[in-house]
N, C-alpha and C positions, 0 to 999 in steps of 0.2 A: 959654740956653733949648735950644740944640741938644744940649748934653750931657745934659740931662734927658730929651729925646726919645730919644737913643741908649740911655741906661740903661733906659728904659721898654721899648724894643724888645728889648733883651737879656733883661730879666726876662720878658717875654712869650714869647720863644723858649724860655727854660728851662722856664717853666711849661707850655707846650704839649707839650714833649717828656717831661714827667714820667712819663707812662704808657708810654713807649717806652724807658726807661732800660735795661732788661734786654736789649734787642735790639742796641744798639751802645753798649756802655759799658765804661769801665775800672772793674773791680770788685775786690773782695777787700781793700779798704782798711778797716782798723778804724775804726769810728765814734769821734769824740771825745766821750767821756762825761764829764760834769762832776759829776753827782749821781745817786744812786739812793736810793729809799725804797721801803718795802713797804706796801701797803694791802690790807685785807681787805674785799671787797664781794661780796654775793650768793653766799656760800659759796665764793668763789675768792680766791686771793692774786694780787696784781698787783705787778710791779716798775714803779715810776714813774721813768722815766729821762729825764734832761735832758742836753743837750749842745749842740754846735755843728757845723754843716757848714762846710767850708772855703770854699765858694762858693755862689752862688745856685741851682745846678743839682743838686748832690749830694743823694742821698736814700738811705735805708736800703734795701739790696738783699737782705740775707740775715740770718736770725735762727736761731742754733743754740743748743740748750739741752742740757746734760748734768748728771747728778747723780753725785757721788762722795762717799760718806759723808754728812756734813751740809753739804756745799757744793754749791750749784746754780750752775753757770757758764753764763752767757748771753753769746754772742759776737754782736755786731752788726757787720755789714760794710756798707760804703757803695759806691755806684757813681755815676758821672756820665757823661753822654753824651760820647763821644769826638769827635763831629763838631760840637760847639758851643763857642763861646767864652762863658764864663760870668763874670758879675761876681765879682771876687775880694773877697768880703766875708763875714765870719763871719755865718752864719744860724742862729739858735737853733732847736732842736727839742725836743719833748717827746713821749714815747710811753708808753703803758701796755701792758706785756707780761704776758700770762697766764703764771703760774708753774705748771708741771706738778708737782703735789704728790700726785697719785693713787698710792696704794700706799706712801707714805712714812710711817714711824712718827712719832708726836708727838715734839716736841723743838725745840731751837733750831737754826735753819739760817742759813747765810750765803749771800746772793745776791751773785755777783760778775759785774758787767757790764763787760766790757773793762777790768778792773782796779779798778773802783770798787765798793765793797761796802756792804751793809746787812744787818742781822740781823733775823730775825723768829721768833716762836714759833708752831709749827704744832700745832694741836689743843688749845690751852688757852685 
Protein backbone atom coordinates (compact mmCIF):
# COMPACT_ATOMS: atom_id res chain seq x y z
CA UNK A 1 0.00 0.00 0.00
CA UNK A 2 2.82 2.45 0.78
CA UNK A 3 4.34 1.83 -2.68
CA UNK A 4 1.04 2.84 -4.28
CA UNK A 5 0.94 5.99 -2.15
CA UNK A 6 4.54 6.85 -3.08
CA UNK A 7 3.82 6.41 -6.81
CA UNK A 8 0.72 8.58 -6.49
CA UNK A 9 2.75 11.35 -4.86
CA UNK A 10 5.42 11.16 -7.57
CA UNK A 11 2.79 11.29 -10.31
CA UNK A 12 1.08 14.24 -8.61
CA UNK A 13 4.38 16.10 -8.30
CA UNK A 14 5.08 15.58 -11.99
CA UNK A 15 1.58 16.66 -12.99
CA UNK A 16 1.73 19.83 -10.93
CA UNK A 17 5.06 20.85 -12.47
CA UNK A 18 3.87 20.35 -16.03
CA UNK A 19 3.26 24.06 -16.59
CA UNK A 20 6.74 24.90 -15.27
CA UNK A 21 8.74 22.53 -17.49
CA UNK A 22 10.37 25.35 -19.45
CA UNK A 23 11.63 27.15 -16.34
CA UNK A 24 13.88 24.42 -14.94
CA UNK A 25 14.13 21.63 -17.43
CA UNK A 26 16.55 19.47 -19.31
CA UNK A 27 15.42 20.04 -22.88
CA UNK A 28 16.42 19.44 -26.44
CA UNK A 29 15.91 15.69 -26.36
CA UNK A 30 14.10 14.43 -29.48
CA UNK A 31 10.66 13.00 -28.78
CA UNK A 32 10.23 9.25 -29.31
CA UNK A 33 7.83 9.15 -32.27
CA UNK A 34 6.23 5.83 -33.18
CA UNK A 35 3.60 6.77 -35.74
CA UNK A 36 2.55 9.58 -38.07
CA UNK A 37 -0.52 9.96 -40.25
CA UNK A 38 -2.03 12.98 -41.99
CA UNK A 39 -5.63 14.12 -41.63
CA UNK A 40 -7.50 16.86 -43.51
CA UNK A 41 -10.00 18.78 -41.34
CA UNK A 42 -11.69 22.14 -41.79
CA UNK A 43 -9.46 23.17 -44.73
CA UNK A 44 -6.24 22.31 -42.82
CA UNK A 45 -3.83 19.38 -42.82
CA UNK A 46 -2.74 17.89 -39.49
CA UNK A 47 0.05 15.47 -38.65
CA UNK A 48 -1.36 12.99 -36.13
CA UNK A 49 1.67 11.95 -34.11
CA UNK A 50 1.90 9.15 -31.55
CA UNK A 51 4.85 8.20 -29.40
CA UNK A 52 6.07 7.66 -25.88
CA UNK A 53 7.72 9.74 -23.21
CA UNK A 54 10.52 8.00 -21.26
CA UNK A 55 9.00 8.93 -17.89
CA UNK A 56 5.92 10.41 -16.23
CA UNK A 57 7.18 14.03 -16.26
CA UNK A 58 8.60 14.54 -19.77
CA UNK A 59 6.52 16.65 -22.15
CA UNK A 60 6.94 18.20 -25.61
CA UNK A 61 8.81 21.47 -25.18
CA UNK A 62 9.46 22.67 -28.71
CA UNK A 63 8.04 22.15 -32.21
CA UNK A 64 9.92 23.27 -35.31
CA UNK A 65 8.72 22.92 -38.89
CA UNK A 66 10.52 23.54 -42.17
CA UNK A 67 9.80 22.69 -45.79
CA UNK A 68 12.35 21.69 -48.39
CA UNK A 69 10.98 20.68 -51.77
CA UNK A 70 8.15 18.22 -51.14
CA UNK A 71 9.32 17.26 -47.64
CA UNK A 72 7.91 18.92 -44.55
CA UNK A 73 10.16 18.20 -41.58
CA UNK A 74 8.72 18.58 -38.08
CA UNK A 75 11.09 18.29 -35.14
CA UNK A 76 9.61 17.58 -31.70
CA UNK A 77 11.83 18.15 -28.68
CA UNK A 78 11.02 17.16 -25.12
CA UNK A 79 11.87 18.45 -21.68
CA UNK A 80 11.53 17.22 -18.12
CA UNK A 81 11.95 19.11 -14.85
CA UNK A 82 15.51 18.74 -13.58
CA UNK A 83 14.54 19.09 -9.93
CA UNK A 84 12.04 16.20 -9.79
CA UNK A 85 12.40 12.48 -9.57
CA UNK A 86 9.92 11.02 -12.03
CA UNK A 87 8.50 7.54 -12.34
CA UNK A 88 10.57 5.75 -14.99
CA UNK A 89 7.77 4.36 -17.11
CA UNK A 90 6.91 4.78 -20.75
CA UNK A 91 4.00 7.21 -21.07
CA UNK A 92 2.16 7.29 -24.41
CA UNK A 93 1.29 10.59 -26.07
CA UNK A 94 -0.67 11.73 -29.09
CA UNK A 95 -0.68 15.20 -30.62
CA UNK A 96 -2.31 16.78 -33.67
CA UNK A 97 0.09 19.25 -35.30
CA UNK A 98 -1.12 21.80 -37.83
CA UNK A 99 0.98 21.47 -41.00
CA UNK A 100 1.88 24.84 -42.54
CA UNK A 101 0.85 24.39 -46.19
CA UNK A 102 0.17 28.03 -47.11
CA UNK A 103 1.83 28.92 -50.40
CA UNK A 104 2.76 25.34 -51.30
CA UNK A 105 1.77 24.15 -54.78
CA UNK A 106 -0.49 21.10 -55.18
CA UNK A 107 1.34 17.77 -55.12
CA UNK A 108 2.42 14.81 -53.05
CA UNK A 109 4.26 15.72 -49.86
CA UNK A 110 6.10 13.74 -47.21
CA UNK A 111 5.80 14.74 -43.57
CA UNK A 112 8.82 13.66 -41.51
CA UNK A 113 8.38 13.85 -37.73
CA UNK A 114 11.61 12.89 -35.95
CA UNK A 115 12.37 10.32 -38.66
CA UNK A 116 8.89 8.79 -38.96
CA UNK A 117 7.15 9.67 -42.23
CA UNK A 118 3.75 9.80 -43.89
CA UNK A 119 2.63 11.03 -47.31
CA UNK A 120 -0.34 13.16 -48.28
CA UNK A 121 -1.63 14.87 -51.40
CA UNK A 122 -2.09 18.61 -51.18
CA UNK A 123 -4.80 20.31 -53.21
CA UNK A 124 -6.49 17.33 -54.79
